[in-house]
C-alpha positions as YAML, in Angstrom:
chain: A
units: angstrom
residues:
- id: 1
  name: MET
  ca: [-25.71, 33.08, -5.36]
- id: 2
  name: ILE
  ca: [-26.03, 29.42, -4.39]
- id: 3
  name: GLN
  ca: [-29.44, 28.00, -5.22]
- id: 4
  name: ASN
  ca: [-31.15, 25.14, -3.40]
- id: 5
  name: ASP
  ca: [-34.43, 23.60, -4.56]
- id: 6
  name: GLY
  ca: [-34.89, 21.63, -1.34]
- id: 7
  name: LEU
  ca: [-34.32, 18.35, -3.17]
- id: 8
  name: SER
  ca: [-30.55, 18.19, -2.90]
- id: 9
  name: ILE
  ca: [-27.68, 19.38, -0.74]
- id: 10
  name: PRO
  ca: [-26.42, 22.85, -1.80]
- id: 11
  name: ASP
  ca: [-23.20, 23.17, -3.75]
- id: 12
  name: ASN
  ca: [-21.43, 25.05, -0.95]
- id: 13
  name: TYR
  ca: [-21.66, 21.92, 1.21]
- id: 14
  name: LEU
  ca: [-19.87, 19.79, -1.38]
- id: 15
  name: GLU
  ca: [-17.28, 22.53, -1.87]
- id: 16
  name: GLU
  ca: [-16.54, 22.65, 1.87]
- id: 17
  name: TRP
  ca: [-16.31, 18.87, 2.10]
- id: 18
  name: SER
  ca: [-13.96, 18.72, -0.88]
- id: 19
  name: ARG
  ca: [-11.69, 21.20, 0.89]
- id: 20
  name: GLU
  ca: [-11.92, 19.10, 4.05]
- id: 21
  name: ILE
  ca: [-10.80, 16.01, 2.11]
- id: 22
  name: ALA
  ca: [-7.76, 17.93, 0.85]
- id: 23
  name: ARG
  ca: [-6.94, 19.04, 4.41]
- id: 24
  name: TRP
  ca: [-7.35, 15.49, 5.75]
- id: 25
  name: VAL
  ca: [-5.07, 14.01, 3.09]
- id: 26
  name: ASN
  ca: [-2.42, 16.67, 3.74]
- id: 27
  name: VAL
  ca: [-2.35, 15.73, 7.45]
- id: 28
  name: ASN
  ca: [-2.69, 11.95, 7.06]
- id: 29
  name: LEU
  ca: [-0.68, 11.23, 3.91]
- id: 30
  name: ASP
  ca: [2.10, 9.47, 5.85]
- id: 31
  name: ASN
  ca: [-0.47, 7.11, 7.38]
- id: 32
  name: MET
  ca: [-1.95, 5.99, 4.06]
- id: 33
  name: PHE
  ca: [-0.13, 2.67, 4.05]
- id: 34
  name: ALA
  ca: [-1.07, 1.29, 0.62]
- id: 35
  name: ARG
  ca: [-0.27, 4.57, -1.13]
- id: 36
  name: ASN
  ca: [3.11, 4.81, 0.60]
- id: 37
  name: VAL
  ca: [4.39, 1.26, 0.21]
- id: 38
  name: MET
  ca: [3.24, 0.84, -3.41]
- id: 39
  name: PRO
  ca: [3.94, 3.23, -6.30]
- id: 40
  name: VAL
  ca: [0.71, 5.08, -7.14]
- id: 41
  name: ARG
  ca: [-0.35, 5.06, -10.79]
- id: 42
  name: LYS
  ca: [-3.17, 7.42, -11.81]
- id: 43
  name: VAL
  ca: [-5.38, 6.36, -14.70]
- id: 44
  name: ASP
  ca: [-8.21, 8.18, -16.43]
- id: 45
  name: GLU
  ca: [-11.52, 8.42, -14.56]
- id: 46
  name: ALA
  ca: [-13.23, 6.56, -17.41]
- id: 47
  name: VAL
  ca: [-11.04, 3.46, -16.91]
- id: 48
  name: GLN
  ca: [-12.97, 0.62, -15.26]
- id: 49
  name: ILE
  ca: [-10.59, -2.25, -16.07]
- id: 50
  name: ASP
  ca: [-6.85, -1.79, -15.63]
- id: 51
  name: VAL
  ca: [-4.80, -3.57, -18.29]
- id: 52
  name: VAL
  ca: [-1.08, -4.25, -17.78]
- id: 53
  name: VAL
  ca: [1.14, -5.68, -20.51]
- id: 54
  name: ASP
  ca: [4.32, -7.39, -19.31]
- id: 55
  name: TYR
  ca: [7.15, -7.73, -21.85]
- id: 56
  name: ASP
  ca: [9.81, -10.46, -21.65]
- id: 57
  name: ARG
  ca: [12.83, -10.84, -23.91]
- id: 58
  name: THR
  ca: [13.28, -13.98, -25.96]
- id: 59
  name: GLY
  ca: [16.34, -15.24, -27.83]
- id: 60
  name: PRO
  ca: [19.95, -15.93, -26.84]
- id: 61
  name: GLY
  ca: [20.87, -12.31, -26.13]
- id: 62
  name: ALA
  ca: [23.88, -10.32, -27.27]
- id: 63
  name: LYS
  ca: [27.06, -12.08, -28.47]
- id: 64
  name: VAL
  ca: [30.57, -11.17, -29.59]
- id: 65
  name: VAL
  ca: [30.96, -12.03, -33.30]
- id: 66
  name: ALA
  ca: [33.65, -11.61, -35.94]
- id: 67
  name: LYS
  ca: [33.56, -8.72, -38.37]
- id: 68
  name: GLY
  ca: [31.02, -9.31, -41.08]
- id: 69
  name: SER
  ca: [29.22, -12.04, -39.14]
- id: 70
  name: THR
  ca: [25.81, -12.09, -37.47]
- id: 71
  name: PRO
  ca: [24.93, -13.98, -34.27]
- id: 72
  name: THR
  ca: [22.72, -17.03, -34.46]
- id: 73
  name: GLY
  ca: [19.26, -16.48, -33.07]
- id: 74
  name: LYS
  ca: [17.55, -13.14, -32.75]
- id: 75
  name: THR
  ca: [15.98, -11.13, -29.97]
- id: 76
  name: GLY
  ca: [12.22, -11.12, -29.71]
- id: 77
  name: ILE
  ca: [9.50, -10.04, -27.31]
- id: 78
  name: LYS
  ca: [6.92, -12.14, -25.51]
- id: 79
  name: GLN
  ca: [4.05, -10.21, -23.96]
- id: 80
  name: THR
  ca: [1.59, -11.20, -21.25]
- id: 81
  name: THR
  ca: [-1.57, -9.22, -20.60]
- id: 82
  name: THR
  ca: [-3.28, -9.12, -17.19]
- id: 83
  name: LYS
  ca: [-6.55, -7.36, -16.41]
- id: 84
  name: GLN
  ca: [-8.09, -6.25, -13.13]
- id: 85
  name: ASP
  ca: [-11.36, -4.49, -12.34]
- id: 86
  name: ILE
  ca: [-10.92, -1.14, -10.64]
- id: 87
  name: LEU
  ca: [-12.92, -1.27, -7.41]
- id: 88
  name: GLN
  ca: [-15.23, 1.29, -5.86]
- id: 89
  name: PHE
  ca: [-14.51, 2.10, -2.20]
- id: 90
  name: MET
  ca: [-17.41, 3.80, -0.46]
- id: 91
  name: ASP
  ca: [-18.80, 4.99, 2.86]
- id: 92
  name: TRP
  ca: [-21.67, 7.41, 3.58]
- id: 93
  name: PHE
  ca: [-23.47, 9.57, 6.10]
- id: 94
  name: SER
  ca: [-26.66, 11.64, 5.99]
- id: 95
  name: VAL
  ca: [-27.68, 15.25, 6.59]
- id: 96
  name: HIS
  ca: [-31.18, 16.17, 7.73]
- id: 97
  name: GLU
  ca: [-33.05, 18.87, 5.84]
- id: 98
  name: LYS
  ca: [-33.31, 20.99, 9.03]
- id: 99
  name: ASP
  ca: [-29.51, 21.18, 9.11]
- id: 100
  name: LEU
  ca: [-29.12, 22.66, 5.64]
- id: 101
  name: LYS
  ca: [-29.11, 26.19, 7.00]
- id: 102
  name: SER
  ca: [-26.14, 25.44, 9.27]
- id: 103
  name: ASN
  ca: [-22.45, 25.75, 8.47]
- id: 104
  name: PRO
  ca: [-21.37, 22.82, 6.24]
- id: 105
  name: ALA
  ca: [-18.15, 22.57, 8.28]
- id: 106
  name: MET
  ca: [-20.37, 21.22, 11.05]
- id: 107
  name: PHE
  ca: [-20.30, 17.90, 9.16]
- id: 108
  name: ASN
  ca: [-16.54, 17.79, 8.50]
- id: 109
  name: ARG
  ca: [-16.07, 15.20, 11.22]
- id: 110
  name: TYR
  ca: [-18.38, 12.85, 9.30]
- id: 111
  name: VAL
  ca: [-16.28, 13.42, 6.19]
- id: 112
  name: ASP
  ca: [-13.08, 12.68, 8.13]
- id: 113
  name: ILE
  ca: [-14.45, 9.41, 9.54]
- id: 114
  name: CYS
  ca: [-15.76, 8.20, 6.18]
- id: 115
  name: LEU
  ca: [-12.48, 9.11, 4.48]
- id: 116
  name: ASP
  ca: [-10.51, 7.27, 7.17]
- id: 117
  name: ASN
  ca: [-12.75, 4.22, 6.69]
- id: 118
  name: VAL
  ca: [-12.16, 4.25, 2.92]
- id: 119
  name: HIS
  ca: [-8.38, 4.42, 3.28]
- id: 120
  name: ARG
  ca: [-8.41, 1.73, 5.99]
- id: 121
  name: LEU
  ca: [-10.22, -0.53, 3.55]
- id: 122
  name: GLU
  ca: [-7.63, 0.27, 0.85]
- id: 123
  name: ASP
  ca: [-4.89, -0.72, 3.28]
- id: 124
  name: SER
  ca: [-6.67, -3.89, 4.41]
- id: 125
  name: LEU
  ca: [-7.18, -5.07, 0.84]
- id: 126
  name: THR
  ca: [-3.55, -4.29, 0.01]
- id: 127
  name: ILE
  ca: [-2.33, -6.32, 2.99]
- id: 128
  name: ASN
  ca: [-4.72, -9.26, 3.02]
- id: 129
  name: GLY
  ca: [-6.17, -9.31, -0.51]
- id: 130
  name: ASP
  ca: [-9.57, -10.78, -1.35]
- id: 131
  name: ALA
  ca: [-9.89, -13.94, -3.42]
- id: 132
  name: SER
  ca: [-13.51, -13.14, -4.32]
- id: 133
  name: LEU
  ca: [-12.31, -9.91, -5.95]
- id: 134
  name: GLY
  ca: [-9.25, -11.48, -7.54]
- id: 135
  name: ILE
  ca: [-6.91, -9.39, -5.37]
- id: 136
  name: THR
  ca: [-3.61, -10.81, -4.07]
- id: 137
  name: GLY
  ca: [-2.42, -9.08, -0.91]
- id: 138
  name: ILE
  ca: [1.11, -8.56, 0.35]
- id: 139
  name: VAL
  ca: [0.84, -11.45, 2.84]
- id: 140
  name: ALA
  ca: [-0.19, -13.98, 0.18]
- id: 141
  name: ALA
  ca: [2.43, -12.67, -2.27]
- id: 142
  name: ALA
  ca: [5.21, -13.07, 0.30]
- id: 143
  name: GLN
  ca: [4.04, -16.58, 1.14]
- id: 144
  name: ALA
  ca: [4.11, -17.43, -2.58]
- id: 145
  name: ASN
  ca: [7.66, -16.06, -3.07]
- id: 146
  name: ALA
  ca: [9.42, -18.86, -4.97]
- id: 147
  name: ASN
  ca: [12.71, -17.97, -3.24]
- id: 148
  name: GLY
  ca: [11.24, -18.85, 0.15]
- id: 149
  name: LYS
  ca: [10.74, -17.11, 3.49]
- id: 150
  name: ILE
  ca: [12.33, -16.85, 6.93]
- id: 151
  name: ALA
  ca: [10.36, -19.34, 9.03]
- id: 152
  name: ALA
  ca: [10.52, -19.71, 12.80]
- id: 153
  name: ALA
  ca: [13.27, -22.31, 12.49]
- id: 154
  name: ASP
  ca: [15.33, -19.98, 10.29]
- id: 155
  name: ASN
  ca: [15.41, -16.77, 12.33]
- id: 156
  name: ALA
  ca: [18.03, -15.80, 14.87]
- id: 157
  name: GLY
  ca: [15.56, -15.72, 17.74]
- id: 158
  name: VAL
  ca: [12.12, -14.49, 18.72]
- id: 159
  name: TRP
  ca: [12.00, -10.69, 18.53]
- id: 160
  name: GLY
  ca: [11.77, -9.29, 22.03]
- id: 161
  name: SER
  ca: [13.61, -12.27, 23.55]
- id: 162
  name: GLY
  ca: [17.17, -12.53, 24.80]
- id: 163
  name: THR
  ca: [18.29, -14.12, 21.53]
- id: 164
  name: GLN
  ca: [16.75, -11.43, 19.35]
- id: 165
  name: ASP
  ca: [18.86, -10.45, 16.33]
- id: 166
  name: PRO
  ca: [16.62, -8.69, 13.79]
- id: 167
  name: HIS
  ca: [19.65, -7.48, 11.83]
- id: 168
  name: ALA
  ca: [20.64, -11.07, 11.02]
- id: 169
  name: ASP
  ca: [17.05, -11.97, 10.11]
- id: 170
  name: ILE
  ca: [16.74, -9.07, 7.68]
- id: 171
  name: VAL
  ca: [20.12, -9.78, 6.05]
- id: 172
  name: LYS
  ca: [18.99, -13.36, 5.46]
- id: 173
  name: ALA
  ca: [15.59, -12.21, 4.15]
- id: 174
  name: LYS
  ca: [17.12, -9.77, 1.66]
- id: 175
  name: ARG
  ca: [18.78, -12.71, -0.07]
- id: 176
  name: LEU
  ca: [15.29, -13.99, -0.94]
- id: 177
  name: LEU
  ca: [14.36, -10.89, -2.92]
- id: 178
  name: ASP
  ca: [14.60, -11.02, -6.70]
- id: 179
  name: GLY
  ca: [18.00, -9.58, -7.59]
- id: 180
  name: ASN
  ca: [16.45, -7.23, -10.15]
- id: 181
  name: TYR
  ca: [14.79, -5.22, -7.39]
- id: 182
  name: LYS
  ca: [17.48, -4.98, -4.71]
- id: 183
  name: SER
  ca: [18.52, -1.49, -5.77]
- id: 184
  name: ASN
  ca: [14.96, -0.17, -5.43]
- id: 185
  name: PRO
  ca: [13.48, 1.49, -2.33]
- id: 186
  name: LEU
  ca: [12.85, -1.16, 0.32]
- id: 187
  name: TYR
  ca: [10.61, -1.11, 3.38]
- id: 188
  name: LEU
  ca: [10.18, -3.23, 6.47]
- id: 189
  name: ILE
  ca: [6.44, -3.50, 7.11]
- id: 190
  name: GLY
  ca: [4.30, -5.11, 9.77]
- id: 191
  name: ASN
  ca: [2.35, -4.76, 12.99]
- id: 192
  name: SER
  ca: [3.36, -1.92, 15.34]
- id: 193
  name: LEU
  ca: [3.82, -4.37, 18.23]
- id: 194
  name: ASP
  ca: [6.51, -6.31, 16.35]
- id: 195
  name: MET
  ca: [8.28, -3.16, 15.19]
- id: 196
  name: GLU
  ca: [8.64, -1.85, 18.73]
- id: 197
  name: PHE
  ca: [11.19, -4.60, 19.40]
- id: 198
  name: LEU
  ca: [13.55, -2.81, 17.00]
- id: 199
  name: PHE
  ca: [13.91, -0.14, 19.69]
- id: 200
  name: ASN
  ca: [15.32, -2.67, 22.18]
- id: 201
  name: LEU
  ca: [19.03, -2.21, 22.89]
- id: 202
  name: ASP
  ca: [21.63, -4.54, 21.41]
- id: 203
  name: SER
  ca: [24.85, -5.67, 23.11]
- id: 204
  name: MET
  ca: [26.42, -2.28, 22.32]
- id: 205
  name: ARG
  ca: [23.55, -0.51, 24.13]
- id: 206
  name: GLN
  ca: [22.13, 1.09, 21.03]
- id: 207
  name: PRO
  ca: [18.71, 0.45, 19.44]
- id: 208
  name: PHE
  ca: [18.64, -2.36, 16.90]
- id: 209
  name: TYR
  ca: [17.12, -0.03, 14.30]
- id: 210
  name: LYS
  ca: [20.34, 2.00, 14.11]
- id: 211
  name: THR
  ca: [22.34, -0.96, 12.81]
- id: 212
  name: ILE
  ca: [19.46, -2.08, 10.59]
- id: 213
  name: ALA
  ca: [18.92, 1.31, 8.87]
- id: 214
  name: PRO
  ca: [21.87, 0.95, 6.43]
- id: 215
  name: LEU
  ca: [20.29, -2.27, 5.12]
- id: 216
  name: PHE
  ca: [17.55, 0.01, 3.78]
- id: 217
  name: ARG
  ca: [20.06, 2.67, 2.64]
- id: 218
  name: ALA
  ca: [18.89, 4.99, 5.42]
- id: 219
  name: SER
  ca: [20.83, 6.99, 7.98]
- id: 220
  name: PRO
  ca: [21.03, 5.42, 11.46]
- id: 221
  name: ASP
  ca: [20.08, 8.83, 12.86]
- id: 222
  name: ALA
  ca: [16.98, 9.26, 10.68]
- id: 223
  name: ASP
  ca: [13.51, 8.60, 12.05]
- id: 224
  name: PRO
  ca: [12.88, 5.01, 10.88]
- id: 225
  name: TYR
  ca: [9.11, 5.60, 10.73]
- id: 226
  name: GLY
  ca: [9.69, 8.46, 8.34]
- id: 227
  name: SER
  ca: [11.92, 6.46, 6.01]
- id: 228
  name: TRP
  ca: [12.19, 2.66, 5.87]
- id: 229
  name: LEU
  ca: [9.83, 1.41, 8.59]
- id: 230
  name: LYS
  ca: [6.08, 1.31, 7.76]
- id: 231
  name: ILE
  ca: [3.53, 0.01, 10.23]
- id: 232
  name: ASN
  ca: [-0.07, -1.07, 9.91]
- id: 233
  name: ASP
  ca: [-1.96, -3.12, 12.45]
- id: 234
  name: GLY
  ca: [-3.81, -4.89, 9.67]
- id: 235
  name: PHE
  ca: [-0.84, -7.28, 9.75]
- id: 236
  name: ALA
  ca: [-1.09, -10.17, 12.19]
- id: 237
  name: GLU
  ca: [1.39, -10.07, 15.06]
- id: 238
  name: GLY
  ca: [4.39, -12.38, 14.74]
- id: 239
  name: LYS
  ca: [5.38, -11.79, 11.12]
- id: 240
  name: VAL
  ca: [7.01, -8.84, 9.35]
- id: 241
  name: TYR
  ca: [7.77, -8.37, 5.66]
- id: 242
  name: LEU
  ca: [10.28, -6.86, 3.29]
- id: 243
  name: ALA
  ca: [8.53, -4.92, 0.52]
- id: 244
  name: VAL
  ca: [10.17, -3.54, -2.62]
- id: 245
  name: LYS
  ca: [8.71, -0.30, -4.00]
- id: 246
  name: ASN
  ca: [8.86, -0.74, -7.77]
- id: 247
  name: PRO
  ca: [6.05, -0.48, -10.35]
- id: 248
  name: VAL
  ca: [7.23, -3.77, -11.86]
- id: 249
  name: VAL
  ca: [6.56, -5.44, -8.50]
- id: 250
  name: ALA
  ca: [3.31, -3.78, -7.43]
- id: 251
  name: GLU
  ca: [1.20, -0.66, -7.93]
- id: 252
  name: PHE
  ca: [-1.72, 1.08, -6.32]
- id: 253
  name: VAL
  ca: [-3.87, 2.07, -9.30]
- id: 254
  name: VAL
  ca: [-6.18, 5.06, -8.83]
- id: 255
  name: SER
  ca: [-8.97, 6.05, -11.19]
- id: 256
  name: GLU
  ca: [-10.68, 8.54, -8.87]
- id: 257
  name: ASN
  ca: [-9.57, 9.68, -5.43]
- id: 258
  name: PRO
  ca: [-12.32, 9.80, -2.78]
- id: 259
  name: TYR
  ca: [-14.85, 12.59, -3.31]
- id: 260
  name: PRO
  ca: [-18.28, 13.55, -1.84]
- id: 261
  name: ASP
  ca: [-21.42, 12.90, -3.87]
- id: 262
  name: ARG
  ca: [-25.00, 13.78, -2.97]
- id: 263
  name: LEU
  ca: [-28.20, 11.84, -3.52]
- id: 264
  name: PRO
  ca: [-31.87, 12.96, -3.65]
- id: 265
  name: LYS
  ca: [-33.75, 13.42, -0.39]
- id: 266
  name: ALA
  ca: [-34.72, 10.13, 1.24]
- id: 267
  name: ALA
  ca: [-37.41, 9.20, 3.75]
- id: 268
  name: GLY
  ca: [-37.50, 11.26, 6.92]
- id: 269
  name: GLY
  ca: [-36.06, 14.33, 5.24]
- id: 270
  name: ASN
  ca: [-32.54, 12.86, 5.17]
- id: 271
  name: PHE
  ca: [-30.06, 13.56, 2.41]
- id: 272
  name: PRO
  ca: [-27.57, 10.68, 1.89]
- id: 273
  name: VAL
  ca: [-23.99, 11.77, 1.17]
- id: 274
  name: GLU
  ca: [-21.64, 9.22, -0.36]
- id: 275
  name: LEU
  ca: [-17.88, 9.44, -0.11]
- id: 276
  name: LYS
  ca: [-16.41, 7.20, -2.79]
- id: 277
  name: GLY
  ca: [-13.30, 6.55, -4.83]
- id: 278
  name: TRP
  ca: [-12.11, 4.08, -7.48]
- id: 279
  name: ALA
  ca: [-8.80, 2.21, -7.04]
- id: 280
  name: VAL
  ca: [-7.18, -1.22, -6.85]
- id: 281
  name: PRO
  ca: [-3.90, -2.64, -5.46]
- id: 282
  name: ARG
  ca: [-2.05, -4.83, -7.95]
- id: 283
  name: ILE
  ca: [0.85, -7.20, -7.22]
- id: 284
  name: TYR
  ca: [2.77, -8.55, -10.20]
- id: 285
  name: LYS
  ca: [5.93, -10.13, -8.73]
- id: 286
  name: ASN
  ca: [5.78, -12.22, -5.54]
- id: 287
  name: GLU
  ca: [9.58, -12.13, -5.29]
- id: 288
  name: GLY
  ca: [9.39, -8.45, -4.33]
- id: 289
  name: PHE
  ca: [8.02, -9.47, -0.89]
- id: 290
  name: VAL
  ca: [9.59, -11.64, 1.81]
- id: 291
  name: GLU
  ca: [7.99, -12.93, 5.00]
- id: 292
  name: ILE
  ca: [10.00, -13.02, 8.23]
- id: 293
  name: GLU
  ca: [8.48, -14.98, 11.09]
- id: 294
  name: VAL
  ca: [9.59, -13.20, 14.25]
- id: 295
  name: GLY
  ca: [7.42, -15.01, 16.79]
- id: 296
  name: THR
  ca: [5.58, -13.31, 19.61]
- id: 297
  name: THR
  ca: [6.37, -12.76, 23.27]
- id: 298
  name: SER
  ca: [2.86, -11.62, 24.16]
...
């Protein structure tokens, strides 16, 4: 039997809301941008600072030598350690004490909205970063790519215009990726308004995306949104990006996935309910992201 002392929300409410979170994630997983574009790495719930050690080889490398001889110079390892606080993402709602005899599913819509807000914030931070939190976003990483970017003067034409040639722009942009990552899964990411131009017809009267798909090792007949094309309107219109999915390039680190937590009764007979999780996006290699300026016709 579930007990309630009147000072906290009953356990059956938290149990229902936990099930609702699982249902929401099952339906919306494909729309969780940060967790789709970046590899997800789960760490222990006790971890508050994520530590990554990067190893680089030193020395001249392997050589061909005569029998009985040894090469000059030896192989060594140089390591670099980077640390990042794991951040708490939170939203909340409240339940009045008079509602505690109702069905907890009555509040599932509140759970859905708070959960959507939390994941929107995850996506926004992944895209735009936050200097005050020490987070580099995808946009800043692409702009810092030492290999360069496709600026307005470099593309084949404004997307959506009569000179549009997104295939040529993407081929040129792929050359700016670090060669170590070109065999990894690759996405084209950006604002939904820019991506719609890929459904314009080329000179052969077929959508541009069909000729572009093989550049991402995808079938021309596959749904691009379900494979290599990822949209999020947190990106500003007029620029799209190539993004490599590789844990050496970037990761979305998760300590705790969002969960409901209750607090003691507050003034007015209201019970605050927090929905919170612990995670952080981490970008290690700028050369895994390339900016393509496509212009805007709007």
